[in-house]
Legacy VTK file of the C-alpha trace (Angstrom):
# vtk DataFile Version 3.0
C-alpha trace
ASCII
DATASET POLYDATA
POINTS 413 float
-51.047 -3.746 -9.734
-48.002 -2.090 -11.325
-47.986 -1.023 -14.934
-47.877 -3.519 -17.773
-49.800 -6.643 -18.692
-48.358 -10.056 -19.515
-50.332 -11.394 -22.465
-48.177 -14.279 -23.673
-50.365 -17.332 -24.292
-53.314 -15.346 -22.956
-51.842 -14.995 -19.475
-52.673 -11.598 -17.962
-50.730 -9.979 -15.149
-53.465 -10.495 -12.582
-53.534 -14.222 -13.362
-49.823 -14.934 -13.040
-48.813 -17.631 -10.524
-47.558 -15.168 -7.875
-49.852 -12.219 -8.570
-50.878 -10.536 -5.324
-47.573 -11.300 -3.588
-45.636 -8.150 -2.588
-41.842 -8.496 -2.259
-39.457 -5.892 -0.861
-35.927 -6.480 -2.163
-32.795 -5.147 -0.482
-30.104 -6.725 -2.628
-27.305 -6.233 -5.101
-24.912 -8.268 -7.276
-26.383 -11.717 -8.209
-27.741 -13.979 -5.469
-30.442 -11.737 -4.002
-31.436 -10.196 -7.357
-31.683 -13.687 -8.914
-34.147 -14.690 -6.210
-36.157 -11.499 -6.760
-36.061 -11.976 -10.526
-37.653 -15.417 -10.357
-40.425 -14.194 -8.058
-40.963 -11.136 -10.275
-41.083 -13.141 -13.499
-43.700 -15.403 -11.911
-45.907 -12.414 -11.178
-44.935 -11.057 -7.750
-44.787 -7.270 -7.313
-41.102 -6.835 -6.464
-40.068 -3.402 -5.184
-36.307 -2.988 -5.313
-35.077 -0.639 -2.590
-32.071 1.330 -3.872
-29.954 3.877 -1.998
-30.747 7.487 -2.867
-29.514 9.103 -5.035
-27.090 6.792 -6.858
-28.969 3.515 -6.745
-27.642 -0.031 -6.702
-23.883 0.052 -7.351
-24.258 -3.112 -9.422
-25.640 -0.847 -12.149
-22.142 0.591 -12.679
-20.109 -2.623 -12.670
-17.796 -3.217 -15.608
-15.843 -6.204 -16.877
-17.256 -9.584 -15.870
-19.900 -7.840 -13.743
-21.307 -5.699 -16.555
-24.114 -8.161 -17.259
-25.316 -8.604 -13.678
-27.862 -5.796 -13.508
-29.436 -6.310 -16.972
-29.822 -10.038 -16.354
-31.359 -10.102 -12.885
-33.484 -6.971 -12.511
-36.327 -6.970 -15.044
-39.930 -6.957 -13.860
-39.052 -4.989 -10.707
-40.052 -1.520 -9.556
-37.332 0.789 -8.228
-37.684 2.939 -5.115
-34.646 5.130 -4.369
-34.620 6.142 -0.713
-32.207 7.113 2.042
-33.191 4.739 4.838
-30.754 6.382 7.251
-33.076 9.382 7.288
-35.927 8.729 9.708
-38.534 9.655 7.078
-37.049 7.231 4.571
-36.849 4.587 7.261
-40.509 5.065 8.190
-41.509 4.756 4.530
-39.586 1.517 4.157
-41.028 0.115 7.379
-44.515 0.952 6.131
-43.834 -0.907 2.894
-42.434 -3.926 4.739
-45.405 -4.028 7.083
-47.630 -4.488 4.042
-45.374 -6.994 2.281
-45.403 -10.779 2.038
-41.678 -11.315 1.460
-38.439 -9.470 2.148
-35.188 -10.346 0.328
-31.764 -9.257 1.536
-28.201 -10.315 0.732
-26.004 -8.040 2.840
-23.349 -9.043 5.354
-24.614 -10.965 8.396
-26.260 -8.470 10.728
-26.158 -5.649 8.160
-29.879 -4.910 8.178
-30.118 -5.581 11.921
-28.024 -2.472 12.521
-30.640 -0.459 10.626
-33.499 -1.884 12.626
-34.562 -4.082 9.708
-33.639 -7.517 11.040
-36.124 -10.355 11.157
-36.944 -10.097 14.847
-37.700 -6.375 14.584
-39.864 -6.736 11.486
-41.909 -9.740 12.550
-43.091 -7.757 15.579
-45.143 -5.532 13.266
-45.649 -7.997 10.388
-45.823 -11.532 11.788
-46.826 -12.875 8.341
-43.585 -11.722 6.729
-41.341 -14.272 4.985
-37.833 -12.898 5.582
-35.242 -14.323 3.174
-31.508 -13.837 3.643
-28.997 -14.842 0.960
-25.725 -15.564 2.753
-22.293 -17.043 2.242
-22.787 -19.741 4.874
-25.651 -21.129 6.906
-25.349 -20.723 10.719
-22.222 -22.401 12.031
-18.477 -21.777 12.490
-18.109 -20.121 9.057
-21.218 -17.924 9.101
-19.412 -14.606 9.569
-16.799 -15.207 6.882
-16.827 -13.158 3.698
-17.877 -15.394 0.820
-17.815 -15.141 -2.956
-18.690 -17.691 -5.604
-14.943 -18.290 -6.069
-14.392 -18.764 -2.338
-16.991 -21.487 -1.948
-16.023 -23.196 -5.209
-12.529 -23.599 -3.775
-13.827 -24.727 -0.364
-16.459 -27.176 -1.574
-14.456 -29.023 -4.229
-16.089 -27.637 -7.364
-12.954 -25.798 -8.533
-10.902 -28.947 -7.882
-13.306 -31.017 -9.972
-13.483 -28.480 -12.826
-9.800 -27.832 -13.477
-7.059 -30.284 -14.481
-5.047 -31.891 -11.647
-3.206 -29.265 -9.626
-4.982 -26.380 -11.347
-8.317 -25.658 -9.619
-10.610 -23.658 -11.872
-13.864 -21.923 -11.014
-16.888 -22.667 -13.153
-17.431 -20.152 -15.933
-20.660 -18.672 -14.537
-21.989 -17.549 -11.135
-23.387 -21.018 -10.488
-23.644 -20.772 -6.696
-25.025 -17.240 -6.641
-27.733 -18.176 -9.136
-28.547 -21.580 -7.696
-28.415 -20.180 -4.153
-31.054 -17.649 -5.185
-33.107 -20.488 -6.656
-32.999 -22.347 -3.336
-34.108 -19.094 -1.732
-37.164 -19.112 -4.008
-37.878 -22.724 -3.052
-37.706 -21.805 0.628
-39.908 -18.745 0.115
-42.575 -20.669 -1.804
-42.569 -23.438 0.801
-42.905 -20.820 3.553
-45.792 -19.091 1.790
-47.554 -22.456 1.622
-46.818 -23.042 5.296
-48.141 -19.563 6.106
-51.424 -20.532 4.485
-51.721 -23.191 7.180
-50.260 -21.403 10.207
-50.900 -17.725 9.462
-47.312 -16.906 10.440
-44.202 -15.990 8.487
-40.737 -17.399 9.019
-37.080 -16.645 8.350
-35.497 -18.391 5.332
-31.758 -18.562 4.645
-29.880 -20.055 1.700
-26.124 -19.937 1.210
-23.321 -20.133 -1.298
-21.197 -22.710 0.528
-23.895 -25.253 1.289
-25.184 -24.803 -2.253
-21.781 -25.672 -3.678
-21.477 -28.680 -1.357
-24.838 -29.839 -2.732
-23.472 -29.509 -6.272
-20.502 -31.697 -5.343
-22.593 -34.249 -3.456
-22.406 -36.787 -6.285
-18.612 -36.823 -6.005
-18.809 -37.255 -2.228
-21.178 -40.188 -2.744
-18.942 -41.607 -5.468
-16.108 -41.812 -2.922
-18.410 -43.504 -0.408
-19.537 -46.069 -2.990
-16.193 -46.823 -4.656
-13.665 -46.039 -1.935
-11.725 -43.936 -4.435
-11.609 -40.132 -4.486
-13.216 -38.594 -7.553
-10.684 -37.380 -10.096
-10.970 -33.850 -11.537
-13.236 -33.886 -14.574
-10.418 -33.409 -17.138
-8.605 -36.459 -15.698
-11.566 -38.667 -14.864
-12.228 -42.143 -16.178
-15.157 -41.404 -18.419
-18.431 -43.154 -17.660
-18.980 -43.556 -21.423
-16.554 -44.614 -24.092
-17.177 -41.701 -26.446
-17.929 -38.480 -24.557
-15.579 -35.909 -26.014
-15.029 -32.692 -27.937
-13.742 -33.225 -31.470
-12.045 -30.847 -33.930
-13.643 -30.684 -37.375
-12.307 -29.860 -40.831
-13.761 -26.326 -40.889
-12.226 -25.314 -37.560
-15.438 -25.932 -35.626
-15.555 -28.103 -32.529
-18.344 -30.557 -31.747
-19.161 -32.573 -28.651
-20.335 -36.130 -29.360
-21.483 -38.752 -26.886
-22.060 -42.464 -27.462
-23.620 -43.576 -24.208
-25.085 -47.037 -24.735
-24.233 -50.284 -26.479
-27.082 -49.716 -28.936
-25.751 -46.256 -29.806
-22.267 -47.724 -30.276
-23.596 -50.178 -32.842
-25.450 -47.444 -34.742
-22.435 -45.148 -34.563
-19.977 -47.717 -35.909
-22.320 -48.783 -38.699
-23.049 -45.204 -39.805
-19.381 -44.163 -39.849
-18.079 -47.380 -41.457
-16.178 -48.514 -38.357
-16.970 -52.164 -38.988
-13.764 -53.470 -37.432
-14.540 -51.699 -34.159
-18.097 -52.985 -34.211
-16.974 -56.574 -34.656
-14.214 -56.436 -32.031
-15.338 -58.558 -29.022
-13.048 -56.521 -26.753
-15.220 -53.467 -27.434
-18.594 -55.121 -27.068
-19.713 -53.412 -23.835
-19.440 -49.853 -22.587
-17.181 -50.766 -19.611
-14.827 -52.560 -21.994
-14.734 -49.583 -24.299
-14.107 -47.144 -21.427
-10.891 -48.976 -20.594
-9.856 -49.123 -24.256
-10.449 -45.509 -25.245
-6.813 -45.000 -26.229
-7.251 -47.704 -28.891
-10.115 -46.175 -30.859
-10.449 -42.483 -29.969
-7.542 -41.403 -32.249
-9.383 -43.134 -35.079
-12.602 -41.242 -34.361
-10.731 -37.946 -34.016
-9.143 -38.513 -37.423
-12.534 -39.341 -38.905
-14.207 -36.159 -37.606
-11.201 -34.009 -38.483
-11.905 -34.745 -42.129
-15.558 -33.609 -41.911
-17.121 -30.151 -41.453
-18.876 -29.628 -38.137
-22.346 -29.299 -39.673
-22.012 -32.684 -41.321
-20.872 -34.334 -38.095
-23.854 -32.900 -36.238
-26.330 -33.744 -39.024
-25.236 -37.363 -38.991
-25.348 -37.528 -35.199
-28.823 -35.981 -35.262
-30.002 -38.648 -37.695
-28.596 -41.357 -35.402
-30.136 -39.863 -32.263
-26.726 -39.376 -30.660
-26.057 -36.678 -28.045
-24.138 -33.896 -29.759
-23.576 -30.153 -29.525
-21.646 -27.355 -31.198
-19.219 -25.509 -28.930
-20.803 -22.081 -28.650
-19.846 -18.875 -26.903
-22.372 -16.925 -24.819
-22.621 -14.175 -27.449
-23.738 -16.786 -30.008
-26.917 -17.599 -28.093
-28.856 -14.526 -29.209
-28.971 -16.139 -32.650
-29.938 -19.594 -31.397
-32.919 -20.822 -33.405
-34.482 -22.774 -30.569
-34.214 -19.927 -28.058
-35.656 -17.430 -30.515
-38.638 -19.600 -31.449
-39.416 -20.962 -27.974
-39.602 -17.682 -26.040
-36.240 -18.291 -24.408
-34.966 -14.729 -24.965
-36.459 -11.544 -23.519
-35.791 -7.991 -24.684
-34.641 -5.342 -22.210
-33.349 -1.786 -22.563
-29.870 -0.977 -21.268
-29.223 2.287 -19.394
-27.746 3.866 -22.525
-30.912 3.121 -24.488
-29.605 0.157 -26.461
-31.805 -2.926 -26.723
-30.500 -6.375 -25.863
-31.816 -9.817 -25.013
-31.357 -11.889 -21.878
-32.458 -15.442 -21.030
-36.006 -16.079 -19.882
-36.640 -18.323 -16.896
-36.007 -21.916 -18.031
-39.530 -23.068 -17.223
-42.889 -23.458 -18.959
-46.091 -23.480 -16.907
-49.130 -24.755 -18.758
-47.470 -23.665 -21.987
-46.808 -20.143 -20.620
-43.287 -18.694 -20.535
-42.629 -15.756 -18.172
-42.106 -12.523 -20.093
-41.204 -8.871 -19.470
-43.874 -6.785 -17.740
-41.458 -4.069 -16.567
-38.291 -3.183 -18.457
-35.124 -2.545 -16.447
-36.037 0.290 -14.122
-34.067 3.500 -13.968
-32.870 4.500 -10.516
-35.956 5.428 -8.521
-38.210 5.168 -11.565
-41.160 4.082 -9.427
-40.353 6.097 -6.309
-43.361 8.383 -6.665
-45.704 5.539 -7.509
-44.632 3.307 -4.616
-44.437 6.150 -2.080
-47.969 7.222 -2.911
-49.176 3.631 -2.603
-47.769 3.625 0.926
-49.964 6.601 1.800
-47.475 9.489 1.662
-49.005 12.842 0.778
-47.677 15.090 -1.980
-46.497 17.516 0.673
-44.418 14.800 2.322
-43.094 13.708 -1.069
-42.022 17.225 -1.962
-40.164 17.693 1.303
-38.422 14.303 1.101
-37.460 14.856 -2.539
-36.085 18.318 -1.751
-33.925 16.848 1.015
-32.676 13.953 -1.131
-34.432 11.295 0.975
-36.334 10.182 -2.112
-34.917 10.547 -5.599
-35.992 10.388 -9.189
-35.984 13.203 -11.724
-39.658 12.720 -12.532
-40.525 12.853 -8.822
-38.984 16.292 -8.449
-41.001 17.591 -11.434
-44.314 16.042 -10.458
-44.287 17.181 -6.849
-43.304 20.822 -7.452
LINES 1 414
413 0 1 2 3 4 5 6 7 8 9 10 11 12 13 14 15 16 17 18 19 20 21 22 23 24 25 26 27 28 29 30 31 32 33 34 35 36 37 38 39 40 41 42 43 44 45 46 47 48 49 50 51 52 53 54 55 56 57 58 59 60 61 62 63 64 65 66 67 68 69 70 71 72 73 74 75 76 77 78 79 80 81 82 83 84 85 86 87 88 89 90 91 92 93 94 95 96 97 98 99 100 101 102 103 104 105 106 107 108 109 110 111 112 113 114 115 116 117 118 119 120 121 122 123 124 125 126 127 128 129 130 131 132 133 134 135 136 137 138 139 140 141 142 143 144 145 146 147 148 149 150 151 152 153 154 155 156 157 158 159 160 161 162 163 164 165 166 167 168 169 170 171 172 173 174 175 176 177 178 179 180 181 182 183 184 185 186 187 188 189 190 191 192 193 194 195 196 197 198 199 200 201 202 203 204 205 206 207 208 209 210 211 212 213 214 215 216 217 218 219 220 221 222 223 224 225 226 227 228 229 230 231 232 233 234 235 236 237 238 239 240 241 242 243 244 245 246 247 248 249 250 251 252 253 254 255 256 257 258 259 260 261 262 263 264 265 266 267 268 269 270 271 272 273 274 275 276 277 278 279 280 281 282 283 284 285 286 287 288 289 290 291 292 293 294 295 296 297 298 299 300 301 302 303 304 305 306 307 308 309 310 311 312 313 314 315 316 317 318 319 320 321 322 323 324 325 326 327 328 329 330 331 332 333 334 335 336 337 338 339 340 341 342 343 344 345 346 347 348 349 350 351 352 353 354 355 356 357 358 359 360 361 362 363 364 365 366 367 368 369 370 371 372 373 374 375 376 377 378 379 380 381 382 383 384 385 386 387 388 389 390 391 392 393 394 395 396 397 398 399 400 401 402 403 404 405 406 407 408 409 410 411 412
């Protein structure tokens, strides 16, 4: 078992849900790494294969991609290897032959050209679960280049998010992340199936079909009502009060009043007796069609109160409510800090930061950090030796740049 022990709530590394499962990860960016992250956090030994000598190019992304590597690559071991060299290729094949799962998210056919496609690998490891993260499942679109933006435009999510005539992508990599989650579901189902059949299988999840799944409720809405779904900013709200309000201190607060009982409590608590007694506002459907009558009144009411007071009163009433936060605010979130929802990692420059934990609790246990973010090839020596390579082979491969890591060069000379 690799270094480190998970001790949170008494859970040791060897007792984690996926301990004993070996995963070989060929991936970059978000979708493949997100899949590997979930498996790693749950206890699998995930070996990330990086190109020697520079490593995964995601490490060097800037701008909106600067957070990709720190978020999706904890709890993995890094092996930096040149697989185009026959010695590097043989090492990787040896690792795959002893693995349970392979993850890849390259262009369709990319690994096939290197002799690492599913058909080639199952010949020597018929128990292998081979997962591919793709833009599209097999069909007319399968060879297209896909991005989260591309599929959000194609599948209706951007249309539903932006105001009419102004499609807008969601503000996070929703399809990449959720596509990786569906990959995990497929992998876990296939591992269970392998227990019964003794054979592995190929698993594919995709960005486009994932986004279509996200928009399925709007497709069904059209089937049920006969009317196309309006973009979210222009929709007829399902609840009478379901809005963001400006407060006296410049803060913004979301408040929802989503039942007739909540409406009564809300009106009574905020001295809106005339609204409460109005028979035209008695039911939620009535109120939805009369929002223009009373929402200005509620906006005026909240605009005279500080945000904390609005939320305190909503909390006391049991009403859905939320402050409007930015991502950088979440590191100071009381609930996340006290519930194990934030995990510390070390950035390449040595600074410490925190990233979200998996949003799951298993028997009271929250997945934690067993391995910090690996440096390029940090575990090359360790993993290569586990595969059976001798020190003589390691020295020669390191000298030729087939394997890389500064510590490897020192230890094998």
